[in-house]
C-alpha positions in Angstrom: 0.0 0.6 -0.4 2.8 2.0 0.8 4.7 1.9 -2.7 0.8 2.4 -4.4 0.9 5.3 -2.0 4.6 7.0 -3.3 3.7 5.7 -7.3 0.9 8.4 -6.5 2.4 11.6 -5.1 5.5 10.8 -7.9 2.5 11.3 -10.5 1.1 14.6 -9.0 4.7 16.0 -8.9 4.9 14.6 -12.7 2.3 16.8 -13.2 2.7 19.7 -10.9 6.3 19.6 -13.0 4.9 19.6 -16.6 4.0 22.6 -15.6 7.0 24.4 -15.7 7.8 22.4 -18.4 5.6 25.2 -21.3 5.7 23.6 -25.1 8.1 21.0 -23.7 6.2 18.8 -22.1 5.6 15.4 -24.0 3.3 12.5 -22.8 1.7 9.1 -23.8 -0.4 6.8 -22.3 -1.8 2.9 -22.8 -4.2 0.5 -22.3 -4.2 -3.0 -23.0 -7.6 -5.4 -22.5 -7.0 -9.2 -22.9 -8.6 -12.4 -22.1 -7.1 -15.3 -22.3 -7.1 -19.7 -21.4 -4.3 -21.0 -20.0 -4.6 -25.2 -19.9 -2.4 -25.6 -17.4 -0.8 -22.3 -15.3 1.2 -24.3 -12.7 3.2 -27.0 -15.3 2.2 -29.2 -13.2 2.5 -33.2 -14.5 0.4 -34.9 -11.4 -2.2 -31.8 -10.6 -2.5 -30.2 -14.1 -5.3 -27.4 -14.2 -6.9 -24.8 -16.3 -7.4 -21.4 -16.2 -9.2 -18.3 -18.6 -8.1 -14.7 -16.9 -9.1 -12.0 -17.5 -6.0 -8.2 -17.0 -6.2 -5.1 -17.8 -3.6 -2.2 -17.8 -3.2 1.3 -18.2 -0.2 3.0 -18.4 0.9 7.1 -18.2 4.5 8.6 -19.5 5.3 12.1 -18.7 8.6 13.8 -21.2 10.0 17.2 -20.9 13.1 19.2 -20.9 14.9 21.8 -18.2 18.2 23.0 -20.8 20.6 20.4 -21.2 18.2 18.0 -18.6 15.8 15.6 -20.2 12.6 14.4 -17.1 10.6 10.9 -17.5 8.3 8.9 -16.0 6.1 6.4 -15.1 3.1 5.1 -13.7 1.3 2.0 -14.9 -0.7 -1.3 -13.3 -1.9 -4.6 -14.1 -4.4 -6.5 -12.9 -5.6 -9.0 -13.5 -8.3 -11.9 -12.8 -8.5 -15.5 -12.8 -11.7 -18.0 -13.2 -9.6 -20.5 -10.5 -7.4 -18.8 -8.3 -5.9 -22.0 -6.3 -4.5 -22.5 -9.8 -3.0 -18.5 -10.5 -3.7 -15.9 -7.8 -5.7 -12.9 -8.0 -3.3 -9.9 -8.5 -2.5 -5.9 -9.3 0.6 -5.0 -9.9 1.8 -1.2 -10.0 5.1 -0.5 -11.5 6.5 2.8 -11.8 10.1 5.1 -13.3 12.0 8.4 -12.9 14.3 9.6 -14.6 16.3 11.7 -14.9 19.9 12.9 -17.2 22.3 15.5 -18.7 24.0 15.4 -21.0 26.4 17.7 -23.0 29.1 18.1 -25.8 32.0 15.4 -23.3 29.6 14.2 -20.6 26.5 12.2 -19.5 25.4 10.9 -16.3 22.0 10.2 -14.9 19.7 8.8 -11.6 16.9 6.4 -12.3 14.9 5.5 -9.7 11.9 2.8 -10.5 9.7 0.7 -8.7 7.6 -3.6 -9.4 5.5 -5.8 -8.8 5.2 -9.0 -10.5 4.6 -12.8 -10.4 6.8 -14.6 -10.2 5.1 -17.0 -12.3 5.4 -14.4 -14.8 9.3 -13.7 -14.0 10.9 -17.3 -12.7 12.2 -16.1 -9.6 14.6 -12.8 -11.7 15.5 -14.5 -14.5 15.6 -18.4 -13.1 12.6 -20.1 -15.3 9.6 -21.7 -14.0 8.8 -21.8 -9.6 6.2 -23.7 -8.6 4.3 -20.9 -6.7 2.6 -18.7 -7.2 3.8 -15.1 -5.3 4.4 -11.7 -6.1 8.2 -10.3 -6.2 8.5 -6.3 -5.3 11.6 -4.6 -6.8 12.6 -1.3 -6.0 15.9 0.0 -7.6 18.8 3.3 -7.4 21.0 3.2 -10.2 23.1 6.4 -11.8 25.4 6.1 -14.5 28.3 8.5 -16.6 30.2 8.7 -20.0 33.0 10.7 -21.0 34.2 10.6 -24.4 37.6 11.2 -23.6 38.8 11.3 -27.8 36.7 11.1 -31.1 37.2 7.3 -30.8 36.7 6.7 -27.2 34.6 6.4 -24.3 34.9 5.7 -20.8 31.3 4.7 -18.7 30.6 3.9 -15.0 27.2 3.4 -13.5 26.5 1.7 -9.8 22.8 0.3 -8.6 21.7 -0.5 -6.0 18.1 -3.0 -5.9 15.9 -4.1 -3.0 13.5 -7.6 -3.5 10.9 -9.1 -1.5 8.4 -11.6 -2.0 4.5 -12.1 -0.8 4.5 -15.5 -0.9 6.6 -18.6 -1.1 10.5 -20.0 0.2 11.9 -17.5 -1.5 14.6 -15.8 -0.1 14.4 -11.4 0.4 17.9 -10.2 -1.0 19.8 -6.5 -1.6 22.1 -5.7 -4.1 24.5 -3.7 -4.5 26.9 -3.4 -7.8 29.0 -1.0 -10.5 30.7 -1.3 -13.3 33.2 0.1 -15.2 33.3 0.3 -19.6 35.4 0.7 -22.3 33.9 2.0 -25.5 36.3 2.5 -28.9 35.2 3.0 -32.4 36.5 0.4 -34.8 35.2 2.6 -37.6 32.3 3.9 -39.0 30.1 0.8 -39.0 32.2 -1.1 -35.8 32.7 -0.9 -31.5 34.8 -2.9 -29.6 35.2 -2.4 -25.8 36.1 -4.3 -22.1 33.7 -3.7 -19.2 34.3 -4.6 -15.7 31.6 -5.1 -12.7 31.2 -6.1 -9.7 27.5 -7.3 -7.4 27.6 -7.7 -3.9 24.3 -10.2 -2.7 22.8 -9.5 1.2 20.6 -11.5 1.9 17.1 -9.9 3.8 17.4 -12.8 7.2 21.3 -12.1 8.0 22.8 -15.1 5.7 26.3 -15.2 4.2 26.6 -12.0 1.5 28.1 -13.6 -1.9 30.2 -11.3 -3.9 30.8 -11.7 -7.8 33.3 -10.6 -9.7 33.6 -10.4 -14.0 35.2 -8.9 -16.5 34.3 -9.3 -20.7 35.4 -7.9 -23.9 33.3 -7.3 -27.0 32.6 -6.1 -30.4 29.7 -4.2 -32.1 29.1 -4.1 -36.4 26.4 -2.6 -38.1 25.8 -2.7 -41.8 22.8 -1.6 -43.9 20.2 -4.1 -42.8 22.9 -6.1 -40.0 23.5 -5.8 -36.7 25.1 -8.2 -35.1 26.8 -7.7 -32.0 29.3 -10.5 -29.6 30.5 -10.5 -26.0 33.0 -12.9 -23.5 33.2 -13.0 -20.3 34.7 -14.3 -17.7 32.9 -14.0 -13.7 34.2 -15.3 -10.7 31.8 -15.7 -7.9 32.3 -16.5 -4.2 34.6 -19.3 -2.2 36.2 -19.5 -5.9 33.6 -20.6 -8.6 35.1 -19.5 -11.7 32.6 -19.3 -14.1 32.7 -18.6 -18.6 29.9 -15.4 -19.6 29.2 -14.7 -22.6 26.1 -13.5 -25.7 25.6 -12.7 -28.9 22.9 -11.7 -30.9 21.3 -11.0 -34.3 18.8 -8.5 -35.5 18.0 -8.2 -39.3 15.3 -5.6 -40.0 14.7 -5.8 -43.9 11.9 -4.0 -45.7 9.1 -6.1 -45.2 10.6 -9.0 -42.8 12.3 -8.8 -38.8 14.8 -11.2 -37.4 15.7 -11.0 -34.0 18.2 -14.2 -32.8 20.0 -14.3 -29.6 22.1 -16.4 -27.5 24.0 -15.4 -23.6 25.1 -17.8 -20.5 24.7 -15.3 -17.6 25.3 -15.6 -14.1 22.8 -13.0 -11.9 21.1 -12.9 -8.4 18.3 -14.3 -7.4 15.0 -15.5 -4.6 16.4 -18.9 -4.8 19.0 -18.4 -2.2 22.8 -15.9 -4.0 23.8 -15.7 -7.4 23.0 -18.8 -10.5 24.0 -19.2 -13.9 21.2 -19.2 -16.2 21.0 -20.3 -19.7 19.2 -18.7 -22.4 18.1 -19.5 -26.4 15.9 -17.0 -28.1 14.5 -15.9 -30.9 11.6 -14.2 -33.3 10.3 -13.3 -37.0 8.1 -10.6 -37.7 6.9 -10.4 -41.5 4.2 -7.6 -42.9 1.4 -8.4 -44.4 0.4 -5.2 -45.5 1.4 -1.5 -44.0 -1.2 -2.1 -41.2 -0.9 -6.0 -40.5 2.1 -8.4 -38.9 2.8 -11.6 -38.4 5.1 -13.5 -36.0 6.2 -16.9 -34.6 9.1 -15.7 -31.0 10.9 -18.8 -29.6 12.7 -19.0 -26.5 14.9 -21.7 -24.4 15.5 -21.8 -20.9 18.0 -23.6 -18.2 19.1 -22.8 -15.0 21.8 -24.4 -13.5 20.7 -24.3 -9.4 19.6 -26.9 -7.8 16.3 -26.7 -6.2 15.2 -25.7 -9.5 16.9 -27.3 -12.0 15.4 -27.4 -15.3 14.2 -26.6 -19.1 11.1 -23.9 -20.2 10.8 -23.6 -23.9 7.7 -22.2 -24.6 6.6 -21.7 -28.7 3.9 -18.9 -29.9 2.8 -17.1 -33.3 1.0 -14.3 -33.5 -1.6 -12.1 -35.5 -1.7 -8.2 -35.1 -3.7 -6.1 -36.9 -3.8 -1.7 -37.0 -8.0 -0.8 -36.5 -6.4 3.1 -36.0 -3.4 4.8 -35.5 -4.8 5.1 -31.9 -6.3 0.6 -32.2 -4.8 -2.6 -32.1 -6.1 -6.0 -32.5 -3.9 -9.0 -31.3 -4.2 -12.6 -31.5 -2.3 -15.4 -29.7 -1.5 -19.1 -29.0 1.3 -19.8 -26.6 3.5 -23.9 -25.9 4.8 -23.5 -22.5 6.6 -27.2 -22.2 9.2 -27.6 -18.6 11.6 -30.9 -17.9 14.3 -31.2 -15.2 14.9 -31.9 -11.9 14.0 -35.6 -12.4 10.2 -35.1 -12.5 8.6 -35.9 -15.7 7.8 -33.0 -18.2 4.4 -30.5 -18.1 3.2 -28.4 -20.8 0.5 -25.7 -21.3 -1.2 -24.5 -23.9 -1.6 -20.3 -24.1 -4.9 -19.1 -26.4 -4.9 -15.4 -25.5 -6.4 -12.3 -27.4 -6.5 -8.0 -26.3 -7.1 -4.5 -28.0 -5.5 -1.9 -27.3 -5.7 1.6 -27.6 -3.0 4.1 -27.5 -3.0 7.9 -27.3 0.8 11.0 -27.5 0.8 13.8 -28.3 4.5 13.7 -29.8 
């Protein structure tokens, strides 16, 4: 409740500040109404059960400039109602953010703060995949960033962040993290860039348990040509206790006249509500095709594998969707999705989701 009140106060500050931004104030908003049917939301191989969900998602964003500074803030709320709360809870999930950034010819720096609530079944436990309990994850983040042009080709950047995470139920661990890093980027050419990064992260359990530290270093390259954007990075991390892990990612985005194709594969070490840092492998792909100026068809695929013993397993998701623009403000989208969960010595489980949603957007851009 207190966080909802803080979000409302943030909205008031945004509206009042907007009076001083005069003609530079811009705003945008959206309203999404969704209904879907899920054959097995818990992905249980023993007691599968189906639910119908209705979801209502309003959001609003304000942005303005004062001299060389830009301010941006927003509010959103997801209201979800289920036909069977024992399988999928009714949830009211608010979120809010506020960003301030300042840029001149040499330096750029900014501060961001965020609050968000999300169902653990939608997010796994901080990106680690399926979890056996319906709970709510609440995160509070304060971060800062700075960058400076050392030359026409070289940029030095630094960042730091604090995040506090808590769960409404389940056997998850409330925790906080303190992180910071440095990154040096060098432009190899007009189309190519390289970088070196070094970062540290401290994991602090809220129950007074043992803290953990993670130090990571990485080297990356990026190329961008007419239709293709390719990025690669490889790194190494070391956790408390001497555990050493390789990290890396490769991402490719092709944008044609009517077709867009994206592929991404990565291994990361991330903080988690199941305790400490965990290793997560992900493989994602997406393809979309413009059937006309107002209609698009697409296919999305994702595979996720985590390496933490209590939730060790593989989850795959495959979906197809069709979207049509009814007007500049209204869109309708229908989708089908197939999920498979296998791991931890248990039999595999699957679910199918069919849904439809309408989105209304408005702005003064």
